[in-house]
BAZANU-703597 format. One record per residue (C-alpha): x, y, z. Coordinates in steps of 0.5 Angstrom, whole numbers, plus 500, padded with zeros to 3 digits. Example, Ala and Ser with C-alpha at 12.3 -4.5 7.8 and 13.67 -1.06 7.14 Angstrom:
<rs>
525491516;527498514;
</rs>
This chain:
<rs>
723164154;726170152;724174145;727178140;721183141;720188146;717186153;714193153;709192148;704186146;704183139;700177136;700172131;695168127;698161125;694156121;695148122;694144116;696137114;694131112;689127116;691123122;698127122;698129129;695136128;690136134;695133139;700138137;695144139;693140145;700139147;702147146;696149150;696144155;689143155;684138151;680143146;681139140;678132138;684127138;683120134;686115130;681116125;681121119;676127118;675128126;676135126;671138122;672146123;677151124;678151132;682157135;687156141;690161144;697161147;700167151;708167151;711173155;709179150;706175144;699172143;699166139;693164136;693157133;687155128;687147128;684146121;680139118;685134115;687135108;684129104;681127097;674130099;668126095;661129099;659136100;660135107;667133106;669138101;666144106;671141111;677141106;675148103;675150111;682148111;684152105;681158107;684158114;691159110;689166107;687168114;694166117;700170118;704164119;702156116;705150120;704144115;704138119;706131117;707124120;714123118;713115118;708115112;709116105;706122101;700121097;699124090;693128093;698131099;704132093;698137090;697140096;704142096;704145089;698149092;702152097;706156091;700160090;700164096;706168099;706166106;711164111;710156112;714152116;714144115;713140122;715133121;711130127;712123130;720123130;720118136;718113131;724114126;731114125;735121124;737119117;730117115;728124118;733128114;731124107;724126109;725133110;729133103;724130099;718135102;722141101;723139094;716140092;716146096;721150099;719151106;722157110;724153116;723145118;722143125;722136127;718134133;714129137;707132139;706126143;712127147;712134147;719134144;722140139;716144140;719150145;724151140;719152134;714156139;720161140;722162133;715163131;714169136;720173133;715173127;709177131;709184128;701185129;700190136;696188142;693182144;686179141;684175147;684176154;690173157;686167161;682165155;685159151;680158146;674161142;670155142;664156146;664151152;658147149;661146143;668143146;663138150;660136144;667135141;669131147;663126146;664126139;671124140;669118145;664115139;670115135;674111140;669106142;665105135;668103129;667103122;663108118;658110124;662116127;663119121;655119120;654122127;653129130;653131137;648137139;647140146;640140148;641143155;646147159;645148167;651151170;651151178;656153183;659146184;655142178;655143171;649139168;649138160;644134156;647132149;643128143;647124139;644124132;645118127;642116120;640109121;636105126;641100127;647105128;643108134;643100137;650100136;651106139;647104145;650097146;647092149;642094155;645101154;653099155;656102150;653109151;655108158;662107156;662113152;658118157;663116162;669117158;667124156;664126163;671125166;675129160;670135161;671135169;678136167;677142163;672145167;674143174;668141177;663136178;659134171;652130170;652128163;646126160;646122153;641121148;641117141;636119136;635118128;636124123;637121116;638129114;642132119;648133114;643137110;642142115;645149114;645151121;649146123;654147118;654155120;655153127;661149127;664154122;663150115;661153109;656148105;653153100;658151095;657146089;659139090;
</rs>
């Protein structure tokens, strides 16, 4: 892929990925990087903090920040998630606003577009899931969104099918003007390995457990023993209620086994080695009041709700 910039120097650019919940932000990032580093689920509020993914394109290093989906937050925990998404806008050189092109804009999302006028950032509109719509519908959607905020550029992509992304990345590279790379050339995320594994397990909870339980649970790594050919990981799933524990365990432990098997397979693909995953489920009705947990995943809970 050719670039406008000189190949004799290295440059970097920080891109914040924002948009409504379930618009395909995490799928987009995973597709760009070719690695499964961000939790993907059909349920909203699955990405809880800004996750940095690193993509090296010739002499340009792109640092993508995948943020929590924007939604009308109610609780302190939810407000911390949304606040994290907005704070990442100010830390970026460029913003991707990703929208599920097949959905109508909510009142809250229109308010977000009005908010964009308050800061001077190059912002691209990314219409995702174009494989589901006719081109005429997409053009109408693009016109509507640009009427709320005049985007620097509009791209139509399918993150799932890797369609339209290479052109987007090529144009993005031309905006890189900060010299040097911020990360080693063999690094694809700044997230600790343990947290990556926690996100994978949490994704499987969303996949196999329904209703409100996934939103009221967290995964913590209790042990990590990395040997040459085997990685042993001990994780605890914390829930708030006794009946939630029973649901995650399932009859005779069947559900927790499903979750563990699916999580282990994804982890083995990432780490390219055999993994022994030991899962426990415990009750802690106050896990969402622990400031250390928020700090660890990059959220700020020290604000008024």
